[in-house]
N, C-alpha and C positions, 0 to 999 in steps of 0.2 A: 393418281391421288384423288382427283375429283370422284372417280367411280368408287374408290374406297370410302370416301367421306359420305357420298350419297347412299352407299349401301349401309353404312353404320346408322346414319340418319333414319334410313327406312326400316332398319332392324329396331332402333329405339321407338320409332313411331308404331310399328307393329306391336311391340311389347306393351306400350302404353295403351294402344287401342284394345288389345286382348284383355289387359287387367281391367280396363274400364267396363267392357262388356260382360266380364265375368261378374264384376261387382254389380253391375246394373241388372244382370239376370237373376242374382240372388236376392234382389231388393224385396224387403218383406211387403206383403199385400197389406194395405192400410185402409182401402175404401172398396165399396161395392158389396157383393154378396157371394158367399160360397156355400155349397151344399155338402154337408158332412153327415155321415151315417151313424156316428157315435153320440149324438146329443139328442135330448128329448124335445126341446123347444128352440125357438129363435133366441139367440144371444147377440146383443149389441156390444161391440168393442169400439169405444170412443177413443181417439187420440186428440188430446187437447193441443193448443198451440205451443206447449213445451215438450210434447211427446209422451206425456204420461198417459198410461192406459187406464181407461175407466171401463169396467166390465159390468153390464147390466144383464143378469140372467134371472130366470124363473126358478131354477132348481140348483141345489148345491152341487150336483154332479156337473151341471153345464158350466157353472162358475169356474170350478177347478179345472175343467177341461179347457176352457177359454184362456184361463191364466197360463196353463202349460203351452197352448198354442201360441200365445203372445211372447212368452219368455223365449221359446225356441226361434221365433221369427226375428227377435232382436239380438240374442246372445248365444247362439248354439255353440260356436266354436270355443268362446271363453269358458262356457259352462262345461264343455266336455274336457277341457284342459284340467279344470279344477277337479272334476270328478276322477279323471284318470290319475291326477296326482295323489289324491286321497286313497286311491286303490293301489298305488305303486305300479302304474302302467304307463308312465311317460316314455320310457325307453322304447316302447313299441313303436312310437312315431317319431320321436326326437333323437334316438340313438344312444350310444354308450355313455355320453356325458351325463345322463340322467339316471344311471344305474344306482349311484349312491343314494339319490332322492327316493328311488323306488324301494331300496332297502329299508330306508327309514319308515316309509309309509306302509310296506308290508308288514312291518312290526306293529305299527300303531293300528292297523286295519287287521288285526288278528281275527282269524275265522272263528275262534273260540268266542270272542266278545261280540263280534258281528252277528253271529247266529242266535246269541242269547238275545240282542236287541231286536233283531228282525223277527225271529220266532215268536217273541212275546209281545209284538207290536199290538196296540190296541185296535180292535177290528174297525172301529169308526175312523181312526186315523189312518189305517191301511186303505180303507175305501176311498177317502179323500185323495191320498197319494196315487191310488190307481187311476182316479178320474184325471188327476194332473198328468200322469205319465201317458195316458191314452191321447190327450190333447197335444202334448209335447211331441210324441212320436208320429202323430198324424202329419204335423208340420214338416218334420224331418223327411218323412216318406213321400211327400207330395210337393216338394219345392226343390229349387236348384240349391245345391250346397254352397255356402260362403266360400270366397276365394281362398281362405286360408287352407281349406280342405284340398283344393286343387294344388296348392303349392307343396303341401306335404304328400300329395298323392294317395289320400285316404278318403273314405266315405264316412259321413256322420254315422255314429253308433247309436242305435235305438237304446233309450235308457230304461232302467229297472230300478227296483228298490236299493240294490247294491250300489248304484251309481249316486243315488241321493245319499245313502249312507257314507259314501266315500267323500262327499262334500262336508259332512259332519266331522269325519276324521280330519280332513285338511283344516277345518276351522279350529278343531281342538289343539292341533299343532300350533296354529297361529295364536291361540289364546294362551298358551302355557309355555313361557320361555325357560323353564327351570332346567330342563334336561340339557339344554344348550348352554346355559350360563354356569351351572355348577361345576363342570369340569374346569373352566377357567379359574373359578375361585379356589378349587382344590390346589391347582399348580401354584397360585399365588401364595397360598398358606404354607406350601412346603418350601418355596424359593426365597421369600422375603423374610429377612431377620432384623431383629431390633427395632420393630415397629409394632404399634398396637393394632392387631388385626381385627378387633371388634368393629372398627369403623367401616369395614367392607361390607357389612351386612345391614339390611333395612331394620331388623329387629334390634331394639336397643338392649334387650335382655340377654343377648348372646353370651354364652359362657364358654371361655377358652381353657378353663382349668382342668378339664378331663379329656384333652384332645387324643384321638387314636393316633397311633404311630404309622399306620398304612397309608401310603401315598399312591394314588392312581396316576401313572403317567399316561395321559391320553389327551387327545384333542377332539373338538367337536367340528365336524365338517360344516362349511359355511352353506347350509342348505338354502338360506335366503338368496345367496348369490346364484345358486343353480335354478332356483324358481323365479328368477327375474321376470317381471311382467305379469305375475300372478299374485295379486295383492294379499298381504298378510296384516292382521291387526297388530298395532304397535302402542296403543294407549287409549285415549279418549277423554272427552269432557261430557258431562251431562249435569244438569241441575233442575230442581223444581222449586218454584216459589209459591207459597200458599196464598190465598186470596186476601189475607190480611195485609199483604205487601204489594198488591197490584191495584191498578186504577180501575179495572173491571170488577174486582171483588171475587174473581175466580182464579184458580191456579194457572200458572204459565210453565210449560215444560220446554226446556232447551236441550238439545243433544247434538254433538258432532264427534262421531267415533273416528278414531285416527287409524288410517289404513295406508299401506303403501300405494302410491299413485300408480295407476296403470291405464293402459287403453285397451278396451273401454274401462270405465270405473266400475266398482264392484256392486253397488246397489241397483236394484230394479224397482222403480216406483209403479205402483198400480193401486188403483181405487176399486175394491171389488164388493159386490153386493148380489143377494138373491133374495126373491120373494118368498120362496118356500119356507125359510126360517126367520125372514126379517133381518138377516145377517148383513152388516155393512162395516167395512174396515178399510182405512187408507193405510197402506203398508209400505215399508221400505224392505224388500225381499232380498235375502242372500241368494247365491246361485243355486238354481235347481231345487230350491225348497219353497213349497207353496204356502208356508205359514210364515207370516212376517217376523223378520228379526227385530224390528221396531215398527210400531204402528200407533194409530190413534182412531177414536171414533167420537161420538158425541158424549160418551160416558167416561172414558178414561183413555190414557196413553202411556207409552214407556219409551225410554232410550236405554242404551246400554254402555257400559265401560268395562274393560278388564279389571277383574278384582285383584290379580296377582297374588291370590292365596297360594302358598306353597303346597302344591298338590302332587309333587314328585319327590320320592326318596330313592337314592341310588345306593345299592349294597354290593360290597365285594364278597363273593362267596368263595368258599374253599374248593379245591379241585375236585373233591368227592361229593359235591352237592347233588341232591336228588333231582333228577329231570322228571317233572310231572307229565309233560307232554311234549311232542314235536310236531310242528306244522311245516309241511313240505310244499313248496310252490316253485314254479318255473317263471323267471323274468325273461320275457321275450325281448330282444334287443334289435332295433332295426340296423341292418347291415352288419350284424355280428352274431356270434354263437349264443344261444339262450343260456342263461345262468340258473343253476339250482340254488334256492334259497331255503335254508332250513332254520326255522325259529324255534329254539329251545325255551321251555318255560320251567322256572323253579316255583317254589312256594312263594317267593317274594315278587315274582313277576317274570316277564320275558328277559332273556339275556340280550344285552344291546351293545355287546363288544364292537361289533361292526359300525354301529351308529356313532359311537363316541370315539371310535378309530384309537383303540388302545395300542401302545407302541412297544410293549414288551410283555413277555409271559407272566411277569408278576402282576400285571394289571388286567388279566383276564377274569372272566366270569363276573362281569357286572350286571346285576339284575335291576330292573326298574319297577318300583311299586308307584304307579300313576293311577289317579282317580278315574281315568278313562278306561283302565283296564279292570274296573271293578264290576262284577255282575249286578244286574238290577238297574243299571243306569237307563234313564229314559230321556235323552235329549231331544228326540223327535216329538215325543208327547209334550215335553215341556214347552217348546216353541209353539206347538199346536194350542196348548192350553192358554198361553198368553194372548193369543189372537182371538180365542174363543170365550175368554173370562167375561162374566157379566157382573162381577163384584171384586172388591179389594181381596176378600178371603180367597176367591178363586185365582187371582194373580199369584197370591202367596202359595196356594197349593201347587200351581203350575211350576213355580220356582223351585219348590221344595223337592220335587221328584227327580231333579237333575243332579247327578254326581259330578258331571264334568260336561261342558266346559265351566271355568271359574269366571263368573261375570257379576257385576252389579247391575241390578235392574232398577232404574231410576223411574219413579212412578208418580203420576198426577191423576186426579179424576175430578169430575165436575161437582162432586160432593164436597170438595175441599181437601181431600187427603193428599199428602205428598209423602214420599218414602224412598228409601234406598234399601233394596233387598239383596242379600248375598246369594247368588246361585253357585252350586258346586260344593264338593265335600271339603271340609276343614278337619284336619286330623288331630286326635289326642294321642301324642306320642309319648313313649317312656322316657324320651330324651328331648323334651321341648325347647330347651334353651341351648344344647350343645351344638357346636358349630360344624362338626365333621359333616362333609358334603357327600362323601362316599362312605357308607356305613359298614360295620361288621354285621353278621347275620344275627347277632344276639340283640340288636336294637329292635324294638318292636313298635308297631302302630297298634294302639289299643282299641281303636275304632274311630269312626266319624262322629263328630259332634252333631247333636240334634239341630234340626232347622232353627229352633226357637233359641238356641244357644249362640247362634252366629251373630256377628255385630251388625245387626240391621239398624236402621234409623228411621223412625216412623213418626211423623208429625212433630218435628222438633220445635221447641218453644220459640226459637228465633224465627221460624217461618221459612228457613232455607235448607234444602237438602243439595249438597254438592258432592260430586264425585269426580275425581281427576287422577285416578289410579293411585290415590294416596293411602296410607295406612288408616283403618277404620278408627274413628274417634269414640266408638261405643263398645269397646271391649267389656265383656262381663268379667267380674272377679273370678279367678280360678280357671278361666278358659284361655288356653294358650293358642291364639290365632296367629300362625305364622305366615310370613309373606315376604315377597321381594318387591316392595312397593316403590313408586316414584317418591321423590322428596315432596314436601308440602308446598312447594313453590306455586304451581298453578292452583292448587286448592285455596291456598291463602289469597292469592290475587283474585280469584273469582269471588270468594266469600267477602272479602273486604270491599270489593266493587259492589256486591249486592246490598251490603249494609248501608250504602250511601243514600239509598232512597227507600220510601215507603209507598210509592205509587207507580210501580213498574208497568210499563205497557210494551207491546211488541217493538215499536220503533226504538225505544231506549235500550231494549234487550239486544237488538241488532249490534248496537255500539259495543255492548260487552262481549257478545260471542266473537266478534271479528277484531277485537283489541289485540294488536301486536305489542303487548305490554306485560311485564312481569315486575311485581312490586319489589322482589328480591333484588333486581338488577341494580337498583339505586344503592344498595349497601356495598355490592361488589365495585360498582363504579367509583364510590368514594375511596375505597381501599386502594384501588388501582392508582387514582389521582395522587393520593398521599404518598404511596410508593414511589411513583415516578418523580415526584418533587424532591425526593431525597438523593437523586443521583443527577450527574451532570447530563444534559440533554442538548442534542444538536438542534439546528434550525427547524428541521422537518419534524423531529420528535416534539418540539415545543408546539408547533402547529397542530399536531395530532392530539396533543394533551388539551389544547384549548378547545378543539372540536368536541372531545370527549366530555370535558367540563360543561359544555352548553347542552348536552344531550337530556332530553326529558323522558328517555326510557322506552320510547316506541321504536320497534324495528320495522320501518317501512322501506320499500324498495328504492325510493328517491332520496333517502338520507344517508349522509356520510358517517355520522357518529356510530350507528350500530355496527358498521364494517370494522371500525377500530375496536370497539368493545368486544365483539364476539371473537375476533382474532386473537386478542389478548387473552380472553377467557379460555379459549382452546389450547393456548400455549401454557398457560398457567397450569392447566390440568395435566398436560403432557409432562412438564417438569415435576409436578407433585408426584406423579406416578412412576417416576423413573426407576424406582427399585423393582418394579414388576418385569422389567425387561421385555421380552417378546410377548408376554401375556397382557401387556398394556392395552394393546389394540383390542383383545377380546374383552377385558374388563371394561374398557371405555365404552363398548357398545351396550353394556349391561345397564339397566335402569338404576341398580344400586349405586353405580359410580357417581351419580349426581348427590345422593344422599351422602356418600363418602365425602365428596367435595365440599359441601355446605357445612358439614360438621366441622371439617378442618379449618374452614374459614374463620370459625370462632376460636380456634386454638393456634394463635400465630406462632408459638414457639414449639409446637409438637415436632417430634422427630421426623414425621413424614416429610416436612418442608424441606429438610436437609438433602441436598443433591449429592447422592452417594459417591459420584466419581470426583468430586472437587474436594480440595483440602479444607476450605472454610466450612464452618457449620452455618448453613443459611437458615433464615426464618422467613415467615410469610412475606414481610416487606421486600426482602431481597429477591425472592422468587418472582414476586409480581413486578418488580422493576426490570428484572431481567426479561420477563416475558413481554413487557411493554416494548422494550427496545428491539427485541427479536421481531415483534409483530409489526412494527413501523418499517423495519428493513425489508420483511417479506412482502408487505403491501407495496412498497416502493418498487420492488423487483417485478411484482405481478401487475400493478395498475398504474404505475408511472409516479412522477414527482409532484404532480398537481393534486393536493389533497382534495380539492373541490370535486374531482371526478371520481373519488373513491365511494361511489354509491353502493349501498347494500345490494341493490339488484344486479350488480355486475357480478357478484360472487355468490348470490343466492338465487339461482335459477332452477326452476322446477321442470322436469321432463315426464311426461306421460309415457311410460315404457310399455311396449307391446311384448308378448311372448317371443317374437321374432327379433328382439333387440340385439341379440348376440351375432346376427347376420348383418354386417354393415350396410349392405345394399337394401335389404328388406326393412331394416330399422328406419331408413330415410323415408320409406313409404308409410309404415304402419305406426311408428312411434311419433309423438308430438312434443314440440318444444325444441329447446328450453325456453321457459317464460320467466321473466323477473317476478318475484314473489315477495309479498309482505310476510311478516311472521318470523318466528325464531324458535329455538329450543327454549322450552319452559315458558314462553308466553302463552296467553290464553289461545291466540291463533298459532297453534302448535305446528306450524310447517317447518320441518327441521331435517337436519342430517342425521344419520344413524351411525355410520363408521367414522372413525377419528383419523383416517388417512386419505380422505376424499375431499378435503377442504370444506366449505360450508354448503356444498350442493345438497339441497333438501330432497329427500325421497319419500317422506311420509307426512301425513297431515289430515285435516278434515275431509273425510270421504262423502260427507254431506253435512249441511247445517240445517236444523229444524227448529222452528219456534212455533208453539202451539198454545194459544190463549183459549181456555175452555169457555170463555164468554162468547167466542165466535169461531167455532170449529169449521164452519162452511168454508172459510178462507184462512188457512194458516200459512206459514211461510217457510221456504226451503230453498236449497241450491244444490246442485251437483257439480263436481269439478269439470265435467265434460258435458254429458247429456245422458238420455235414458236409453238410447239405441247404440248397439255395437257395430251397426252397419255403417261403413265410411261415407256412402253416399246419401245416407238419411239426413234430412234437415234437422233431426234431433241427435246427431252424433256429438257434436261439440258446441251446440247452440248456447250452453249455459257457461262456457269457459270464460268469456271476457267478464261477465258479471260476477263469477267466482273470485276472479283475481282483483276486481274492484270492490270486493266486500259487499256486494248487492245480493238481493234475494228476489224470488218470484213466488207467485201464489201456489199453494197446494190446495186444489179445489175438491172439497169433500161433497158438496151438494150437487147432485146430478142434474138438477134443473139449471144451475150455473154452468155446468159442463156443456149441456146442450145449447145454451145461448152463446157459448164462447166461439161457436163456428168450428166444431171439431172435425177431423176426418172420421167417417163411420164405416165400420166393417161389420156386416151381418152374417153370422153363421147360421145356416138353416138346416134343419134335419131332412134327410132324403124321404 
């Protein structure tokens, strides 16, 4: 027995030692000097004490080359997975479980659209991409591969333009939820009787008087579950305050895009400049894209949120529809037989039967008209243009040339402008208000609205531009801008907070951006209390009600009341949607479900409140009282009888999930957490759950927090959930995590003189 135990301990020690030295061997070079043949002049790469890369180059080529070199050194494995996901090539390395995801992205990454975008790529943009690719590939070819590659038994793949395009494809899937939501809506509309179905939709003008009788029986595969550990966008906050409302007299820009938490986190921070053009930009970069997704310099800056413009229409075609083209490809599957995948195109768009998983022959031939499938889209040039713009007009031009993804660009500049610009196509439909989610072929899209007709917001009189995935407040008359927006909850909370002062500064803005508060919760809190008081309560329920009554509305991890409130709220929604049956879980994930909920809170006697399976006819107060009693019983079972221990952090724990999460052994090594977290659904600090059958476990929230005062761009403020490096042994891997959970910030250093004084690590790339 001793020999067996010693052998096991020796094996474990050998495994740990091997893992350590593999990690150590692939550690990125951060200091010293390297001779490289593909650059023109010396380039200095500074890493400040937070791990942010600052690139000081003489030429444009060298700057982009060094950026590629740095990104590869910190994030190669993560970026390869995202590029593979966008190309439908995950099964090659991860096996049969990812075939469904590969079919989705083979459809989105149509060669027809890809060839149009890459063939017509602006030559200047192409040259910058080629410089970036050269630096990225140099690092891959001349360094030890990260440990994840050893575990999978593969080598890093040199990247090309198609890999970069694959990332854009993946992001477009992330930014547009409509294809995956609309099937659930269709089933609810078919199954639910004697209820007003217009409440299901974000658009108030929805018309149910001319409903089609076709019903598609289908399901949407849970691709987000398949892609666990690869972050997807799920919301976002951003706002800009004009100089009239700030202490400095210059605008302040705030931005915190909401993305599924992952290890490593999604954004890569880099401060880049070159002497050749006098170009200088502090950027938050998306994977494998050398043009900042968000950025700022001394002149201007921008953040982004998902616009949730409805940019997808599904059509059910007759069996004799005309096939315009067929794209054939082979999906290679690790450990299994390759799969032939044939993508048929109709005039309406590609046939997506396998993506939406149709379940009978009468539901076949579903075509998707998606803005991303339209020729002439320029997403790469759009992001390039945002980073290179020298004026607000150039920002508008860069935004206008993108058909997809659908985003809000929240902008501020040193001249005093603040704005929200809508990126992505918004369609003029022959049926703008009708609710059918799977159309017949006679329904037409008449064209995309002109850029100037979109609901932008530029220099509003109140001095505040706020975007929280809400419906635009600046619709032009006669323009039918359709969307699946979030409720106005976060928007109203942010705007009401901003109106409280006329002298905002960075310190006071930190308090707003990290506020785990929702102004609407007080209304629901009062409703729950009144409802609970109408029924007989036991001692534990009475204690819970007293705790809830004392609550001030903030959802912090050390408080008890938010546990009670959010549990009751979740159970109210479940009871309210009982008529939906199995489709409840699909609709509950959709952002429209919150608009649905808030509307019905104002209609206490609506038929939706009646629980279908019970004899009495319930109203809002009955359902809320029932949910309150159920919630106390569930919390007692899970957390015990001492209400003082029902802290929010016990049920609201955040985990940073690595792509190896599905392997229990590897998950313990590569995933991080769980950690108790502040925030909640619909609070400004939007750290939240997504599914409705996993308790309160949060999976998404601020992927970074940024605050920029244009009176002092040299030192702005930001924070990442983990760190800037994806290498587990790096001091910059999770060095920001504790501050992130404590709602703290660190400097974003723009001025290179300040960078040099901060004692950075310096790596010099020298030409041979």
